[in-house]
Structures are given as C-alpha cells and as structure tokens.
Phi, psi and omega in degrees: 000101181286146176272129180259129178260121184257039183295320179303315181297315181294320178297318179298315180297326182270000182052052182232145177269163177297324179296316178298317179296317179302318180293318183287329181270344183063053176228152182291150177299322179298316179292323177293323178297318178299318179294315183298322182276358178082013181269354180289141178264341181202163176212137177288147177298326179295324177291316178300316179298317181295318179297314180296324178295313182292319182273359180052058182219176176257157178306325178293339175284333185266326185236144173215165180247129179270119179258145176289158182297330183279355183265000000 
C-alpha cells in the first residue's frame, strides 16, 4: 500500500510555490522535491508538522494511502 503525497494539490490550492514553502519550512528545495514526487522513504514528524503549519492543513490532507481494489 503506497503512501501518496498530495503536496502539489495543496500548493496549488494555497497558490504557493515549492520554493516559497521550502523557505517558510526551512527545508531544502531538493528535499521537498523528493517528497513531492513521492520518492521519499521517510519524513520527520517535525517536518510534517512544519509543512502542515505553513499550509494550514492536517497530515491527512497531505498524505493518503492507496489501496488496491482487492483489499
């Protein structure tokens, strides 16, 4: 069950660029890009909290789990 990162959708809704988010969260643009593309293997809770704080969202707004049809 892969975890889906919906960062693009939230950024679009908030009319914010990835660069702006990186500056506000104090994380590198490269690390945010890895997260955005779904290539990240882990994320610190402090990073998740900072992203949710800046985007005014809940973790469930940012992350979801994709289930197969047979599950």
